C-alpha positions in Angstrom: -0.1 0.0 0.0 2.7 2.4 0.9 4.5 1.7 -2.4 1.3 2.3 -4.3 0.7 5.6 -2.5 4.3 6.7 -3.2 3.9 5.8 -6.9 0.6 7.9 -7.1 2.4 10.7 -5.5 5.4 10.5 -7.9 2.8 10.5 -10.8 1.1 13.5 -9.4 4.3 15.5 -9.1 5.1 14.6 -12.7 1.8 15.8 -13.8 2.2 19.0 -11.7 5.7 19.7 -13.4 4.0 19.5 -16.8 0.5 21.1 -16.4 0.8 22.8 -13.1 1.5 26.3 -14.5 -1.2 26.5 -17.1 -3.8 25.0 -15.0 -2.8 27.0 -11.9 -2.9 30.1 -14.0 -6.6 29.5 -15.0 -7.7 28.8 -11.5 -5.7 31.8 -10.1 -7.5 34.1 -12.6 -10.9 32.8 -11.3 -9.6 33.3 -7.7 -8.6 36.9 -8.4 -12.2 37.7 -9.3 -13.0 37.1 -5.5 -12.5 39.9 -3.1 -11.1 37.4 -0.7 -8.3 39.0 1.4 -5.5 36.3 1.5 -1.9 35.7 1.0 0.9 33.3 1.2 4.3 33.3 2.9 6.9 30.9 1.4 9.8 29.3 3.2 13.1 28.5 1.7 16.2 27.3 3.3 19.3 26.4 0.9 19.4 27.2 -2.7 22.5 26.0 -4.6 23.6 25.4 -8.2 22.7 21.7 -8.1 19.6 20.2 -6.3 20.5 18.4 -3.0 20.2 14.8 -2.6 17.2 14.2 -0.5 18.1 10.5 0.1 21.4 11.7 1.6 21.1 15.2 2.9 19.2 16.5 5.9 18.6 20.0 4.3 18.9 19.4 0.5 19.1 22.5 -1.5 16.8 23.5 -4.1 18.4 23.7 -7.6 19.1 27.5 -8.5 17.4 26.9 -11.9 14.2 25.7 -10.3 14.4 28.4 -7.8 14.7 31.1 -10.4 11.8 29.6 -12.4 9.6 29.7 -9.3 10.6 33.2 -8.5 9.8 34.3 -12.0 6.5 32.6 -11.9 5.7 34.6 -8.6 6.6 37.9 -10.2 4.4 37.2 -13.1 1.3 36.0 -11.2 1.5 37.5 -7.7 2.3 40.7 -5.8 5.6 39.9 -4.2 6.2 41.7 -0.9 8.5 41.4 2.1 7.3 39.4 5.0 6.8 42.4 7.2 4.5 44.1 4.6 2.4 40.9 4.0 -0.4 41.6 6.5 -0.9 45.0 5.1 -0.8 44.0 1.6 -3.4 41.3 2.2 -5.7 43.9 4.1 -5.3 46.2 1.0 -6.1 43.6 -1.6 -9.3 44.3 -3.8 -11.3 42.2 -6.2 -9.3 41.5 -9.5 -5.9 42.3 -7.9 -3.1 39.8 -7.4 -2.7 37.9 -4.2 0.3 38.9 -2.2 3.1 36.4 -1.5 6.2 36.8 0.7 9.4 35.0 0.0 11.5 34.1 3.2 14.6 32.2 3.9 15.7 30.8 7.2 19.1 30.5 8.8 22.5 32.1 8.2 23.6 30.2 5.1 26.3 31.3 2.7 24.2 30.4 -0.3 21.7 33.2 0.7 24.2 35.7 -0.5 26.2 33.7 -3.0 23.1 32.1 -4.9 19.7 33.3 -4.0 20.5 37.1 -3.7 21.8 37.4 -7.3 18.7 35.5 -8.6 16.4 37.7 -6.5 18.2 40.8 -7.9 18.1 39.6 -11.5 14.4 38.8 -11.3 13.7 42.1 -9.4 11.7 41.1 -6.4 12.3 41.4 -2.6 12.6 38.8 0.0 13.0 38.4 3.8 15.8 36.7 5.5 15.5 35.3 9.0 18.9 35.5 10.6 20.4 34.4 14.1 23.5 36.5 13.8 25.5 33.8 15.3 28.2 33.9 12.6 28.5 37.8 12.2 32.2 37.6 13.4 33.4 34.0 13.3 32.3 30.8 11.0 29.6 28.9 12.6 27.8 25.7 11.5 24.4 24.9 13.0 24.2 21.5 14.7 22.4 19.6 11.8 25.2 21.0 9.5 27.6 19.3 11.8 25.5 16.2 11.8 25.5 16.2 8.1 29.2 16.3 8.0 29.5 13.4 10.5 27.0 11.3 8.2 29.1 12.2 5.3 32.2 11.0 7.1 30.6 7.8 8.0 30.6 8.2 11.8 28.9 5.1 13.0 27.8 5.9 16.6 25.7 9.0 16.1 22.7 7.9 18.1 24.8 7.3 21.1 26.6 10.5 20.3 23.5 12.7 20.6 22.2 10.7 23.6 19.5 8.8 22.0 19.1 6.1 24.7 16.3 4.2 22.6 18.0 3.7 19.3 15.1 1.8 17.9 13.2 5.1 17.7 15.9 6.7 15.6 16.3 4.4 12.6 17.1 7.1 10.2 18.9 10.5 10.2 15.7 12.5 10.1 14.3 10.8 13.3 17.7 11.5 14.9 17.2 15.3 14.0 13.8 15.1 15.5 15.2 13.8 18.7 17.8 16.5 19.0 15.1 19.1 18.3 13.3 18.0 21.5 16.5 18.5 23.7 16.6 21.3 26.2 19.2 24.0 25.6 21.9 22.5 27.8 21.6 19.0 26.3 21.6 20.3 22.9 24.7 22.4 23.6 26.3 19.2 24.7 25.3 17.5 21.5 26.6 20.4 19.4 30.1 20.1 21.1 30.1 16.3 20.5 29.2 16.8 16.8 32.0 19.3 16.5 34.4 16.9 17.9 33.7 14.2 15.3 32.8 16.4 12.3 35.7 18.6 12.7 36.2 22.3 12.8 33.4 24.4 11.2 34.4 25.4 7.6 35.9 29.0 7.3 32.9 30.0 5.0 30.3 28.7 7.4 27.4 31.1 8.1 27.2 34.8 7.2 29.5 37.6 8.4 28.4 41.1 9.0 29.6 42.1 5.5 27.2 39.5 4.0 24.3 40.8 6.0 25.0 44.3 4.8 24.9 43.1 1.2 21.3 41.8 1.7 20.3 45.2 3.4 21.9 47.2 0.6 19.9 45.0 -2.0 16.8 46.2 0.0 16.1 42.9 1.3 14.3 42.5 4.7 16.1 41.0 7.7 14.1 39.3 10.5 15.3 37.6 13.7 15.6 33.8 14.1 17.1 33.9 17.7 20.7 33.7 18.4 20.9 30.0 19.5 18.1 28.6 17.5 16.6 26.8 20.6 13.3 25.1 20.5 11.5 28.0 22.3 8.6 25.9 23.6 11.1 24.0 25.9 12.4 27.3 27.5 11.4 28.6 30.9 9.7 32.0 30.9 13.0 33.7 31.8 15.0 31.9 29.3 12.4 32.6 26.7 12.4 36.3 27.3 16.1 36.2 27.0 16.1 34.3 23.7 14.1 37.0 22.3 16.7 39.5 23.0 20.1 37.7 22.9 22.1 38.7 19.8 19.2 41.0 18.6 21.1 44.2 19.3 24.2 43.0 17.5 22.3 42.0 14.4 20.2 45.3 14.5 23.5 47.2 14.6 24.6 45.5 11.4 21.1 45.8 9.8 21.0 49.5 10.8 17.5 49.4 12.2 15.2 47.4 14.6 14.3 43.8 13.9 10.5 43.8 14.1 9.6 40.4 12.7 10.6 37.0 14.1 10.7 33.4 12.8 10.4 30.6 15.4 13.2 28.0 15.1 11.8 24.7 13.7 8.4 26.4 13.7 7.8 25.6 17.4 5.2 28.1 18.7 2.4 28.2 21.2 0.5 30.9 22.9 3.1 31.4 25.5 6.0 31.8 22.8 3.8 34.1 20.6 3.1 36.2 23.7 6.8 36.4 24.6 7.4 37.6 21.0 4.7 40.2 21.5 6.1 41.4 24.7 9.5 41.7 23.1 8.0 44.2 20.6 7.9 41.9 17.5 5.2 43.0 15.2 4.9 39.6 13.3 6.1 36.2 13.9 6.3 33.4 11.4 5.7 29.7 11.9 5.8 26.6 9.7 2.1 25.9 9.6 0.9 25.3 6.1 -2.1 27.8 6.0 -2.7 30.9 3.8 -2.6 34.2 5.7 -5.8 36.2 6.2 -6.8 39.2 8.2 -8.0 36.9 10.9 -4.5 35.4 11.2 -2.7 35.9 14.6 0.1 38.3 13.5 2.5 36.4 15.8 1.6 33.0 14.3 1.7 33.5 10.5 1.9 30.3 8.5 4.5 29.5 5.8 4.6 26.9 3.1 7.6 25.0 2.1 7.8 25.3 -1.6 8.1 22.1 -3.9 11.6 21.8 -4.9 10.6 19.8 -8.1 9.5 22.5 -10.5 7.8 25.9 -11.0 4.8 24.0 -12.2 4.6 22.2 -8.8 4.9 25.5 -7.0 2.2 27.1 -9.0 -0.2 24.3 -8.3 0.7 24.5 -4.6 0.0 28.1 -4.4 -3.6 28.0 -5.8 -4.3 25.0 -3.4 -3.2 27.0 -0.5 -5.5 29.9 -1.7 -8.4 27.5 -2.3 -8.2 25.9 1.1 -10.5 27.6 3.8 -10.9 27.1 7.4 -9.0 27.9 10.8 -5.9 26.1 11.7 -6.0 24.3 14.8 -2.5 23.7 16.1 -1.5 20.6 18.0 1.7 19.1 18.9 1.7 16.7 16.0 1.9 19.5 13.4 4.6 21.6 15.0 6.7 18.5 16.0 6.8 17.3 12.5 9.1 20.1 11.5 11.3 17.9 9.3 8.6 18.3 6.7 8.8 22.1 6.8 12.0 23.7 8.2 14.4 20.8 7.6 13.1 19.8 4.1 12.7 16.0 4.3 9.3 15.7 2.7 8.3 14.6 -0.8 8.8 18.3 -2.0 12.3 17.1 -2.7 12.9 14.4 -5.3 13.8 11.2 -3.6 11.6 11.6 -0.5 14.3 12.0 2.2 15.0 8.8 4.2 18.7 9.1 5.2 19.4 5.7 6.7 21.5 5.2 9.7 21.2 1.5 9.7 24.9 1.1 8.9 25.9 4.1 11.0 24.1 3.8 14.3 25.8 1.3 16.7 23.1 -0.2 18.8 24.0 -0.4 22.4 
């Protein structure tokens, strides 16, 4: 049954690549006749010259050619705005006008400036980059990047290394990542140090320096906050949560040259307590990984985002109209936010290959 479902999914993806754009265009024209006030925020991570290998990589990159095709589609069919301007653009929309879309990127990745930015400038659209500021001065790799290097090097005892006592629940690398996401900050820091020990020193080009961030700002791109330590905010105490909203913010604001007024919650983990902490910290908007369209009724501190299909512009075109057609209120529960590998770490079927990085030969069971 699973194989049959997977086959139909692959067939659906192939059809979307071929007919997604023309069919989506027709549907979109019909939707624009409505006065509905809605918009979509899109969430990207890595973009590189070649597509990443979803069967091997934890965060496979979107191929630059696919990304550019998607961005050109957005410019032709939608009103592209920065994430901070999305709520206002939605409220302003009138019958017949284009639906607003915001393009966002997470994490301090070198490819943001080296690959994505030139494409955005060439096409002529603006985007929002949610940064931590952790690598403004020195190279820094996030823990999942260190885990990826350890996987690539064939390290065999990764489950033991991260403290996954019940190795049976971590049969592949993505489940191992889910385990680490659920660790408190102290345990996670220990895991980071262990991974650094086996994966080696962070590459000299890891992260974004202050000069890179300034390039984004000079190109009129928007910069939002992603918290300095990229902790699972829902696990923090009230005091630690308030601190996470401020640590590193001032340093990044100094580089950007102005206040950071929007935030993206690491891994998409957010609840009312976290959203309220962001509100108290004077953030105007907060972005999650909930796959819902944005409307005037959306909580401004819990705005949903869609992870675009990495397969083709046609697949994204179909995805967008589906998002706009879907109605109803999102009811959050732990199952959705916990499954962040399908959104923030890109291991779902939106990447060719599906995304099961096996650990069977790399985990040494106790």
